[in-house]
Every structure is written in structure tokens, then in C-alpha cells.
DSSP file (Angstrom, degrees, kcal/mol; ACC not computed):
  #  RESIDUE AA STRUCTURE BP1 BP2  ACC     N-H-->O    O-->H-N    N-H-->O    O-->H-N    TCO  KAPPA ALPHA  PHI   PSI    X-CA   Y-CA   Z-CA
    1    1 A X              0   0    0      0, 0.0    40,-2.5     0, 0.0     2,-0.5   0.000 360.0 360.0 360.0 131.6  145.5   29.1  -11.6
    2    2 A X  E     +a   41   0A   0     38,-0.2     2,-0.4    40,-0.0    40,-0.2  -0.975 360.0 174.3-119.0 124.3  147.3   26.7   -9.2
    3    3 A X  E     -a   42   0A   0     38,-2.8    40,-2.2    -2,-0.5     2,-0.3  -0.965  32.1-129.1-131.2 136.4  150.7   27.5   -7.8
    4    4 A X  E >   -a   43   0A   0     -2,-0.4     3,-2.1    38,-0.2     4,-0.4  -0.694  33.9-124.4 -78.2 137.0  153.2   26.1   -5.3
    5    5 A X  G >  S+     0   0    0     38,-2.3     3,-1.1    -2,-0.3    -1,-0.1   0.787 108.8  57.8 -55.9 -30.3  154.2   28.9   -2.9
    6    6 A X  G 3  S+     0   0    0      1,-0.2    -1,-0.3    37,-0.2    38,-0.1   0.739 101.9  58.6 -74.6 -16.4  157.9   28.6   -3.6
    7    7 A X  G <  S+     0   0    0     -3,-2.1    -1,-0.2     2,-0.1    -2,-0.2   0.496  88.3  95.5 -88.6   0.2  157.2   29.1   -7.3
    8    8 A X  S <  S-     0   0    0     -3,-1.1     2,-0.0    -4,-0.4     5,-0.0  -0.499  89.5 -92.0 -82.1 154.3  155.6   32.6   -6.8
    9    9 A X    >>  -     0   0    0     -2,-0.2     4,-2.1     1,-0.1     3,-0.5  -0.382  41.1-110.3 -63.7 153.3  157.4   35.8   -7.1
   10   10 A X  H 3> S+     0   0    0      1,-0.3     4,-2.5     2,-0.2     5,-0.2   0.830 116.1  54.7 -60.3 -41.8  158.8   36.9   -3.8
   11   11 A X  H 3> S+     0   0    0      1,-0.2     4,-0.7     2,-0.2    -1,-0.3   0.927 114.4  40.3 -62.1 -42.8  156.3   39.9   -3.5
   12   12 A X  H <4 S+     0   0    0     -3,-0.5     4,-0.3     2,-0.2     3,-0.3   0.834 114.6  52.1 -68.7 -39.7  153.3   37.6   -3.9
   13   13 A X  H >< S+     0   0    0     -4,-2.1     3,-1.3     1,-0.2    -2,-0.2   0.860 106.2  55.0 -67.9 -40.4  154.8   34.8   -1.7
   14   14 A X  H 3< S+     0   0    0     -4,-2.5    -1,-0.2     1,-0.2    -2,-0.2   0.787 101.2  60.1 -64.2 -28.3  155.5   37.3    1.1
   15   15 A X  T 3< S+     0   0    0     -4,-0.7     2,-0.6    -3,-0.3    -1,-0.2   0.580  87.5  84.9 -78.3 -14.9  151.8   38.2    0.9
   16   16 A X  S <  S-     0   0    0     -3,-1.3     5,-0.1    -4,-0.3     8,-0.0  -0.822  84.9-125.7 -94.3 122.2  150.6   34.6    1.8
   17   17 A X    >   -     0   0    0     -2,-0.6     3,-1.7     1,-0.1     4,-0.1  -0.301  12.6-121.7 -64.6 147.3  150.6   34.1    5.5
   18   18 A X  G >  S+     0   0    0      1,-0.3     3,-1.9     2,-0.2     4,-0.3   0.909 113.8  61.0 -57.4 -40.5  152.7   31.1    7.0
   19   19 A X  G 3  S+     0   0    0      1,-0.3    -1,-0.3     2,-0.1     3,-0.2   0.674 108.3  41.0 -66.7 -14.7  149.4   29.9    8.6
   20   20 A X  G <  S+     0   0    0     -3,-1.7    -1,-0.3     1,-0.1    -2,-0.2   0.095  82.5 104.9-111.8  14.9  147.7   29.5    5.1
   21   21 A X    <   +     0   0    0     -3,-1.9    26,-0.3     1,-0.2   -16,-0.2   0.771  66.7  66.4 -80.3 -13.6  150.7   28.1    3.4
   22   22 A X  S    S-     0   0    0      1,-0.3    22,-1.2    -4,-0.3    25,-0.3   0.981 130.2 -25.8 -58.7 -56.6  149.2   24.5    3.4
   23   23 A X  E    S+B   43   0A   0     20,-0.2     2,-0.3    23,-0.1    -1,-0.3  -0.950  70.4 169.7-159.4 143.7  146.5   25.7    1.0
   24   24 A X  E     -B   42   0A   0     18,-2.1    18,-3.3    -2,-0.3     2,-0.4  -0.977  19.9-147.2-155.3 148.6  145.0   29.2    0.5
   25   25 A X  E     -B   41   0A   0     -2,-0.3    16,-0.2    16,-0.2    14,-0.0  -0.996  24.2-119.8-128.2 126.5  142.7   30.5   -2.3
   26   26 A X        -     0   0    0     14,-3.1     2,-0.5    -2,-0.4    -2,-0.0  -0.268  25.1-132.7 -66.4 150.2  142.9   34.2   -3.4
   27   27 A X        -     0   0    0     12,-0.1     2,-0.7    47,-0.0    -1,-0.1  -0.906   5.7-137.9-107.9 126.2  139.8   36.3   -3.0
   28   28 A X        -     0   0    0     -2,-0.5     3,-0.5     1,-0.2    11,-0.0  -0.765  14.5-156.8 -85.7 123.4  138.4   38.4   -5.8
   29   29 A X  S    S+     0   0    0     -2,-0.7     2,-0.3     1,-0.3    -1,-0.2   0.796  83.7  31.8 -73.6 -29.9  137.5   41.6   -4.1
   30   30 A X    >   +     0   0    0      1,-0.1     3,-1.7    -3,-0.1    -1,-0.3  -0.681  64.0 171.1-125.1  74.6  134.9   42.8   -6.7
   31   31 A X  T 3  S+     0   0    0     -3,-0.5     5,-0.1    -2,-0.3    47,-0.1   0.760  75.6  66.7 -56.5 -26.9  133.3   39.6   -8.3
   32   32 A X  T 3  S+     0   0    0     46,-0.2     2,-0.3    45,-0.1    -1,-0.3   0.662  80.7  93.5 -72.3 -16.5  130.7   41.9  -10.1
   33   33 A X  S <  S-     0   0    0     -3,-1.7     3,-0.3     1,-0.1    -3,-0.1  -0.588  71.2-142.8 -81.0 130.5  133.4   43.5  -12.4
   34   34 A X  S    S+     0   0    0     -2,-0.3     2,-2.1     1,-0.2    -1,-0.1   0.895  92.8  66.5 -56.4 -44.3  133.9   41.8  -15.8
   35   35 A X  S    S+     0   0    0      0, 0.0    -1,-0.2     0, 0.0     2,-0.1  -0.357  76.7 164.4 -82.8  63.2  137.6   42.3  -15.8
   36   36 A X        -     0   0    0     -2,-2.1     2,-0.1    -3,-0.3     3,-0.1  -0.449  38.0-122.8 -79.0 153.3  138.4   40.1  -12.9
   37   37 A X        -     0   0    0     -2,-0.1     2,-0.1     1,-0.1    -1,-0.1  -0.406  42.6 -91.7 -75.8 163.6  141.7   38.7  -12.0
   38   38 A X        -     0   0    0     -2,-0.1     2,-0.4     1,-0.1    -1,-0.1  -0.476  35.3-112.3 -78.5 154.7  142.0   34.8  -11.8
   39   39 A X        -     0   0    0     -2,-0.1     2,-0.4    -3,-0.1   -12,-0.1  -0.698  35.6-154.6 -80.6 137.8  141.4   32.9   -8.6
   40   40 A X        -     0   0    0     -2,-0.4   -14,-3.1   -38,-0.0     2,-0.5  -0.942   8.6-152.8-118.1 135.8  144.8   31.5   -7.5
   41   41 A X  E     -aB   2  25A   0    -40,-2.5   -38,-2.8    -2,-0.4     2,-0.5  -0.967  16.2-164.9-109.1 116.6  145.1   28.4   -5.3
   42   42 A X  E     +aB   3  24A   0    -18,-3.3   -18,-2.1    -2,-0.5     2,-0.3  -0.857  16.6 160.7-103.3 136.2  148.3   28.5   -3.4
   43   43 A X  E     -aB   4  23A   0    -40,-2.2   -38,-2.3    -2,-0.5   -20,-0.2  -0.970  17.2-164.2-147.2 169.8  149.7   25.4   -1.7
   44   44 A X    >>  -     0   0    0    -22,-1.2     3,-1.4    -2,-0.3     4,-1.0  -0.730  48.5 -74.1-143.5-169.8  152.9   24.0   -0.4
   45   45 A X  H 3> S+     0   0    0      1,-0.3     4,-1.6    -2,-0.2   -23,-0.1   0.661 119.9  67.8 -72.8 -14.1  154.3   20.7    0.7
   46   46 A X  H 3> S+     0   0    0      2,-0.2     4,-1.0     1,-0.2    -1,-0.3   0.836  97.5  55.3 -74.8 -32.8  152.3   20.5    4.0
   47   47 A X  H <4 S+     0   0    0     -3,-1.4     3,-0.4   -25,-0.3     4,-0.3   0.910 106.5  49.7 -67.0 -34.2  149.2   20.1    1.8
   48   48 A X  H >< S+     0   0    0     -4,-1.0     3,-0.6     1,-0.2    -2,-0.2   0.832 108.6  52.0 -74.4 -30.4  150.7   17.1    0.1
   49   49 A X  H 3< S+     0   0    0     -4,-1.6    -1,-0.2     1,-0.2    -2,-0.2   0.742 113.1  45.4 -71.2 -18.9  151.6   15.5    3.4
   50   50 A X  T 3< S+     0   0    0     -4,-1.0    10,-3.3    -3,-0.4     2,-1.6   0.314  82.4 113.8-101.4   1.4  147.9   16.0    4.7
   51   51 A X    <   +     0   0    0     -3,-0.6     2,-0.3    -4,-0.3     8,-0.1  -0.547  41.1 140.4 -89.0  91.2  146.3   14.7    1.4
   52   52 A X        -     0   0    0     -2,-1.6     9,-0.4     2,-0.1     7,-0.1  -0.862  48.7-149.0-124.1 162.2  144.7   11.5    2.6
   53   53 A X        +     0   0    0     -2,-0.3     2,-0.3     8,-0.1    -2,-0.1  -0.319  51.6 133.5-125.5  51.9  141.4   10.0    1.7
   54   54 A X    >   -     0   0    0      1,-0.0     3,-1.0     3,-0.0     2,-0.1  -0.787  57.4-113.8-102.2 140.8  140.7    8.3    5.0
   55   55 A X  T 3  S+     0   0    0     -2,-0.3    44,-0.1     1,-0.2     3,-0.1  -0.415  96.5  24.9 -70.5 146.9  137.4    8.5    6.8
   56   56 A X  T 3  S+     0   0    0      1,-0.2     2,-0.4    39,-0.1    -1,-0.2   0.524 102.6 104.5  81.6   5.7  137.2   10.3   10.1
   57   57 A X  S <  S-     0   0    0     -3,-1.0     2,-0.9    -5,-0.0    -1,-0.2  -0.906  75.1-121.0-119.6 144.3  140.1   12.4    9.3
   58   58 A X        -     0   0    0     -2,-0.4     2,-0.2    -3,-0.1    -5,-0.1  -0.776  40.8-163.0 -86.2 117.3  140.6   16.0    8.3
   59   59 A X     >  -     0   0    0     -2,-0.9     4,-1.8    -7,-0.1    -8,-0.2  -0.504  32.0-125.6 -92.5 151.2  142.4   15.7    5.0
   60   60 A X  H  > S+     0   0    0    -10,-3.3     4,-2.0   -13,-0.2    -9,-0.2   0.809 115.2  59.8 -65.0 -24.2  144.4   18.4    2.9
   61   61 A X  H  > S+     0   0    0    -11,-0.4     4,-2.8    -9,-0.4     5,-0.2   0.936 105.4  45.4 -72.1 -45.6  142.0   17.4    0.1
   62   62 A X  H  > S+     0   0    0      1,-0.2     4,-2.6     2,-0.2    -2,-0.2   0.902 113.5  49.0 -58.0 -43.9  138.9   18.5    2.2
   63   63 A X  H  X S+     0   0    0     -4,-1.8     4,-2.4     2,-0.2     5,-0.3   0.925 112.5  48.7 -61.6 -48.1  140.5   21.7    3.3
   64   64 A X  H  X S+     0   0    0     -4,-2.0     4,-2.9    -5,-0.2    -2,-0.2   0.935 112.7  46.5 -58.7 -46.8  141.4   22.4   -0.2
   65   65 A X  H  X S+     0   0    0     -4,-2.8     4,-3.1     2,-0.2     5,-0.3   0.891 109.9  56.1 -65.9 -37.1  137.9   21.7   -1.6
   66   66 A X  H  X S+     0   0    0     -4,-2.6     4,-2.5    -5,-0.2     5,-0.2   0.961 110.2  43.0 -54.2 -56.2  136.3   23.7    1.1
   67   67 A X  H  X S+     0   0    0     -4,-2.4     4,-2.6     1,-0.2    -2,-0.2   0.953 116.3  48.0 -55.7 -52.3  138.3   26.8    0.2
   68   68 A X  H  X S+     0   0    0     -4,-2.9     4,-2.3    -5,-0.3    -1,-0.2   0.904 113.6  45.6 -60.7 -42.8  137.8   26.3   -3.5
   69   69 A X  H  X S+     0   0    0     -4,-3.1     4,-2.2     2,-0.2    -1,-0.2   0.861 111.1  53.1 -66.3 -36.3  134.0   25.8   -3.2
   70   70 A X  H  X S+     0   0    0     -4,-2.5     4,-2.7    -5,-0.3    -2,-0.2   0.948 111.7  46.3 -61.3 -52.6  133.6   28.6   -0.9
   71   71 A X  H  X S+     0   0    0     -4,-2.6     4,-2.4    -5,-0.2    -2,-0.2   0.879 109.6  52.8 -57.9 -39.7  135.4   30.9   -3.3
   72   72 A X  H  X S+     0   0    0     -4,-2.3     4,-3.5     2,-0.2     5,-0.2   0.937 110.5  48.3 -59.6 -47.4  133.4   29.6   -6.2
   73   73 A X  H  X S+     0   0    0     -4,-2.2     4,-2.8     1,-0.2     6,-0.3   0.922 108.7  54.6 -47.4 -56.6  130.2   30.4   -4.4
   74   74 A X  H  <>S+     0   0    0     -4,-2.7     5,-3.1     1,-0.2     6,-0.2   0.890 115.0  38.9 -48.7 -47.9  131.5   33.8   -3.5
   75   75 A X  H ><5S+     0   0    0     -4,-2.4     3,-1.6     3,-0.2    -2,-0.2   0.911 113.2  53.6 -76.6 -39.6  132.1   34.6   -7.2
   76   76 A X  H 3<5S+     0   0    0     -4,-3.5    -2,-0.2     1,-0.3    -3,-0.2   0.945 115.6  41.4 -60.6 -41.7  129.0   32.9   -8.6
   77   77 A X  T ><5S-     0   0    0     -4,-2.8     3,-2.3    -5,-0.2    -1,-0.3   0.185 116.3-117.2 -88.8  16.2  126.8   35.0   -6.2
   78   78 A X  T < 5 -     0   0    0     -3,-1.6   -46,-0.2     1,-0.3    -3,-0.2   0.815  68.7 -53.7  49.7  40.8  128.8   38.0   -6.8
   79   79 A X  T 3 <S+     0   0    0     -5,-3.1     2,-1.8    -6,-0.3    -1,-0.3   0.332 108.7 119.6  85.8  -5.4  130.0   38.4   -3.3
   80   80 A X    <   +     0   0    0     -3,-2.3     2,-0.4    -6,-0.2    -1,-0.1  -0.319  44.2 119.8 -87.5  53.9  126.5   38.3   -1.9
   81   81 A X        -     0   0    0     -2,-1.8     2,-1.1    -7,-0.1     3,-0.1  -0.951  62.2-138.2-125.0 137.8  127.2   35.1    0.2
   82   82 A X    >>  -     0   0    0     -2,-0.4     4,-2.0     1,-0.2     3,-0.8  -0.814  22.3-168.3-100.3  97.4  127.0   34.8    4.0
   83   83 A X  H 3> S+     0   0    0     -2,-1.1     4,-2.6     1,-0.2     5,-0.3   0.890  78.3  61.0 -53.6 -42.7  130.1   32.7    4.6
   84   84 A X  H 3> S+     0   0    0      1,-0.2     4,-0.6     2,-0.2    -1,-0.2   0.871 114.5  37.6 -60.1 -30.6  129.5   31.8    8.2
   85   85 A X  H <> S+     0   0    0     -3,-0.8     4,-0.7     2,-0.1    -1,-0.2   0.786 117.6  52.3 -88.5 -30.0  126.3   30.1    7.1
   86   86 A X  H >X S+     0   0    0     -4,-2.0     4,-1.6     2,-0.2     3,-0.5   0.946 100.3  59.5 -66.7 -55.7  127.8   28.7    3.7
   87   87 A X  H 3X S+     0   0    0     -4,-2.6     4,-2.8     1,-0.3     3,-0.3   0.846 100.2  50.6 -50.7 -47.6  130.8   27.0    5.1
   88   88 A X  H 3X S+     0   0    0     -4,-0.6     4,-2.4    -5,-0.3    -1,-0.3   0.899 110.3  53.4 -63.2 -34.1  129.3   24.5    7.4
   89   89 A X  H <X S+     0   0    0     -4,-0.7     4,-1.6    -3,-0.5    -1,-0.2   0.841 109.7  46.7 -65.1 -32.5  127.0   23.4    4.6
   90   90 A X  H  X S+     0   0    0     -4,-1.6     4,-2.6    -3,-0.3    -2,-0.2   0.866 111.5  52.4 -73.6 -35.9  130.0   22.8    2.3
   91   91 A X  H  X S+     0   0    0     -4,-2.8     4,-2.1    -5,-0.2    -2,-0.2   0.912 110.8  47.6 -69.0 -37.7  131.7   20.9    5.1
   92   92 A X  H  X S+     0   0    0     -4,-2.4     4,-2.1    -5,-0.2    -1,-0.2   0.882 111.0  50.1 -63.3 -38.3  128.7   18.7    5.5
   93   93 A X  H  X S+     0   0    0     -4,-1.6     4,-1.6     1,-0.2    -1,-0.2   0.908 112.9  47.5 -69.1 -44.8  128.4   18.1    1.8
   94   94 A X  H  X S+     0   0    0     -4,-2.6     4,-1.5     2,-0.2    -2,-0.2   0.853 108.7  54.5 -62.1 -35.3  132.2   17.2    1.7
   95   95 A X  H  < S+     0   0    0     -4,-2.1    -2,-0.2     1,-0.2    -1,-0.2   0.890 111.5  44.9 -63.9 -47.1  131.8   14.8    4.8
   96   96 A X  H >< S+     0   0    0     -4,-2.1     3,-0.6     1,-0.2    -1,-0.2   0.807 109.4  53.9 -71.3 -26.6  129.0   12.9    3.0
   97   97 A X  H 3< S+     0   0    0     -4,-1.6    -2,-0.2     1,-0.2    -1,-0.2   0.848 115.1  41.8 -72.9 -32.4  130.9   12.8   -0.2
   98   98 A X  T 3<        0   0    0     -4,-1.5    -1,-0.2     1,-0.2    -2,-0.2   0.200 360.0 360.0-102.3  17.5  134.0   11.2    1.6
   99   99 A X    <         0   0    0     -3,-0.6    -1,-0.2    -4,-0.2   -44,-0.1   0.515 360.0 360.0 -68.4 360.0  132.3    8.8    4.0
């Protein structure tokens, strides 16, 4: 599910820290359980302002893809992921893809 922060119910909107308002991806706490809640991508207008496909710049698109791919790996491997080792590999992959 993808939602603009302003469109969220107030109790959920208040749970999204201001520092993550550009883009944030919810984390499933127990990915091994069959009855999982959906992953939600939250974004606001700052993501759209930073959404560029220019080389050598950090784009909102790259940040969005980093968060989404990290969360997908977390869920696919049932939470058994070493994120500090995984994130640099995803960043490298995205940089090569957007050269």
C-alpha cells in the first residue's frame, strides 16, 4: 500500500516521525507469521521535490527504492537479514542501475 502522509488517519500520521516524512516504509515485526499486515510506503511532498534521475545526486527515487528493497529482503528472508551488510549492497546495486 502506498499513502501520502496527509491522507493517513491522525493516529497513524502521528506515528510517522518528521525526519522520515519524505519517504518511509513500515516494518513487519513478525514476517514469519502468515497473517501479516501489508507493508505501507508513506511519502510526502518532499519526496516528490527530490525525485530526480540525475547521475551523481541522491534522489528521492533512490531513497525510496533503498527502503522498499530492504523491506522486501527483510520479509523474504523472514527477518533473518543483517541490514548493516545488506543496505550497502542495495545502494551499490541502485547506483549501478542509475549510472
